[in-house]
C-alpha positions as CSV (number, residue, x, y, z in Angstrom):
1,X,-27.9,-2.5,-3.8
2,X,-30.7,-0.6,-5.3
3,X,-31.3,2.8,-3.9
4,X,-34.4,4.5,-5.3
5,X,-35.2,5.5,-8.9
6,X,-32.3,6.5,-11.1
7,X,-29.6,4.7,-9.1
8,X,-27.9,1.7,-10.5
9,X,-27.1,-1.6,-8.9
10,X,-23.7,-1.5,-7.2
11,X,-21.8,-4.7,-6.7
12,X,-18.6,-4.9,-4.5
13,X,-15.6,-5.9,-6.6
14,X,-12.9,-8.2,-5.4
15,X,-10.1,-10.3,-6.9
16,X,-12.2,-13.4,-6.2
17,X,-15.4,-12.2,-7.8
18,X,-16.1,-14.2,-11.0
19,X,-17.0,-11.0,-12.9
20,X,-13.7,-9.3,-12.2
21,X,-10.9,-9.9,-14.6
22,X,-7.6,-9.4,-12.9
23,X,-4.7,-9.3,-15.5
24,X,-2.2,-11.9,-14.6
25,X,0.9,-13.5,-16.1
26,X,2.3,-16.9,-15.1
27,X,6.0,-17.1,-14.4
28,X,8.6,-19.3,-12.7
29,X,11.0,-18.0,-10.1
30,X,14.6,-19.1,-9.9
31,X,15.9,-19.2,-6.3
32,X,19.7,-19.5,-5.7
33,X,21.5,-21.0,-2.7
34,X,25.2,-20.3,-2.2
35,X,27.1,-22.1,0.5
36,X,30.2,-20.8,2.2
37,X,32.4,-21.5,5.2
38,X,31.9,-18.8,7.6
39,X,31.5,-18.7,11.4
40,X,28.3,-16.6,11.2
41,X,26.5,-18.2,8.3
42,X,26.8,-21.3,6.1
43,X,24.5,-20.3,3.2
44,X,22.7,-17.5,1.5
45,X,19.4,-17.7,-0.4
46,X,18.2,-15.1,-2.9
47,X,15.9,-14.8,-5.9
48,X,18.0,-14.9,-9.0
49,X,15.4,-14.4,-11.8
50,X,11.9,-14.7,-13.2
51,X,11.1,-16.5,-16.5
52,X,7.8,-16.9,-18.3
53,X,6.1,-20.1,-17.2
54,X,5.5,-22.2,-20.3
55,X,4.0,-25.6,-20.8
56,X,7.5,-27.0,-20.6
57,X,7.5,-26.5,-16.8
58,X,5.8,-29.1,-14.7
59,X,4.0,-27.9,-11.6
60,X,6.6,-29.0,-9.1
61,X,9.8,-27.2,-8.1
62,X,13.0,-28.8,-9.3
63,X,16.8,-28.2,-9.1
64,X,18.1,-26.8,-12.4
65,X,21.7,-26.2,-11.3
66,X,23.7,-28.3,-8.8
67,X,27.3,-27.4,-8.3
68,X,29.7,-27.7,-5.3
69,X,28.7,-24.4,-3.6
70,X,25.7,-23.3,-5.8
71,X,22.2,-24.6,-6.2
72,X,19.4,-23.1,-8.3
73,X,15.8,-24.2,-7.8
74,X,13.0,-23.4,-10.3
75,X,9.6,-22.7,-8.8
76,X,6.9,-22.7,-11.6
77,X,3.3,-21.7,-11.3
78,X,3.8,-18.2,-9.7
79,X,1.5,-15.4,-10.8
80,X,2.1,-11.7,-11.3
81,X,-1.3,-9.9,-10.9
82,X,-1.9,-6.3,-11.9
83,X,-4.3,-4.2,-9.8
84,X,-5.6,-0.8,-10.6
85,X,-4.7,0.6,-7.2
86,X,-1.0,-0.1,-7.9
87,X,-0.9,1.5,-11.3
88,X,1.4,4.3,-10.2
89,X,3.9,1.8,-8.7
90,X,3.9,-0.1,-12.1
91,X,4.5,3.2,-13.9
92,X,7.5,4.1,-11.7
93,X,8.9,0.6,-12.2
94,X,8.6,0.4,-16.0
95,X,10.0,3.9,-16.5
96,X,13.0,3.3,-14.3
97,X,16.4,2.4,-15.8
98,X,16.2,-1.2,-14.6
99,X,12.6,-2.5,-14.2
100,X,12.3,-5.3,-11.7
101,X,10.0,-8.0,-10.4
102,X,10.0,-8.0,-6.6
103,X,10.0,-11.5,-5.1
104,X,8.9,-12.0,-1.5
105,X,10.2,-15.3,-0.2
106,X,10.1,-17.3,3.1
107,X,12.6,-19.6,4.7
108,X,10.9,-23.0,4.8
109,X,13.0,-25.3,6.9
110,X,16.3,-24.2,5.5
111,X,15.0,-23.8,1.9
112,X,13.8,-20.5,0.3
113,X,10.3,-20.6,-1.2
114,X,8.9,-17.7,-3.2
115,X,5.5,-16.6,-1.8
116,X,4.4,-13.5,-3.8
117,X,5.4,-11.4,-6.7
118,X,4.8,-7.8,-7.7
119,X,6.0,-5.4,-10.4
120,X,4.9,-2.3,-8.3
121,X,7.7,-0.2,-6.7
122,X,5.2,0.8,-4.0
123,X,4.2,-2.7,-3.0
124,X,7.8,-3.9,-3.2
125,X,8.9,-1.1,-0.8
126,X,6.1,-1.9,1.6
127,X,7.3,-5.5,1.7
128,X,10.8,-4.4,2.4
129,X,9.6,-2.0,5.1
130,X,7.9,-5.0,6.8
131,X,11.3,-6.7,6.9
132,X,10.2,-9.6,4.8
133,X,12.8,-11.4,2.5
134,X,12.4,-9.4,-0.8
135,X,14.7,-9.5,-3.8
136,X,14.4,-7.4,-6.9
137,X,15.2,-9.3,-10.1
138,X,15.3,-8.0,-13.7
139,X,11.9,-7.8,-15.3
140,X,11.6,-10.1,-18.4
141,X,11.4,-7.8,-21.4
142,X,8.3,-9.6,-22.8
143,X,6.4,-8.3,-19.8
144,X,7.0,-4.6,-20.5
145,X,4.3,-4.2,-23.3
146,X,1.8,-6.0,-21.0
147,X,2.4,-3.8,-18.0
148,X,2.7,-0.6,-20.2
149,X,-0.7,-1.2,-21.7
150,X,-2.2,-1.6,-18.2
151,X,-0.5,1.6,-17.0
152,X,-1.7,3.5,-20.1
153,X,-5.3,2.4,-19.4
154,X,-5.4,2.9,-15.6
155,X,-2.7,5.4,-14.4
156,X,-3.5,9.1,-14.3
157,X,-0.8,11.2,-12.6
158,X,-2.0,13.7,-10.0
159,X,-2.1,17.2,-11.3
160,X,0.7,19.4,-10.0
161,X,-0.4,21.8,-7.3
162,X,0.5,25.4,-7.4
163,X,2.8,26.4,-4.6
164,X,1.1,29.0,-2.4
165,X,3.2,31.4,-0.3
166,X,2.0,33.2,2.9
167,X,3.3,36.5,1.5
168,X,5.6,38.0,-1.1
169,X,8.4,38.1,1.4
170,X,8.4,34.3,1.7
171,X,8.8,33.9,-2.0
172,X,12.3,35.5,-1.9
173,X,13.5,33.5,1.1
174,X,12.4,30.2,-0.5
175,X,14.8,30.7,-3.5
176,X,12.0,31.6,-5.9
177,X,11.7,34.9,-7.6
């Protein structure tokens, strides 16, 4: 919108706007099904890994391991997108001892299907808080430089705030001298 002289045109930005470049990386997710004999459950699904999605993968899911009690299914064509508002969560993830990709998945008629991926600790925690099926899998090492460059460009830590005390008496009781 134009507002008087000296103001510039402001356009709303969204992930779908053609002028907005959202950094993204194509990956394939490996989901694993383990069967067991138990009176309460007969199988367990979980995300087992994420691998870069190359031209070698076709667009459909396929079984890559089939054993008596173990099945692994590859789901190509998944996307990790980086957004500026999650830069702090990316920072905490890549500086942790074990960086992860968080995979949200849904039970689709007895089969697990990945729905969304993130490399933000904050977003992964929100998904877990909503009681969705979420698994953290090791972050492929080749993604670290890509995420690190994004964080370096977009993340600025909040400056530390000076602690204010009501009086000098409070300072001694708080363990500070």
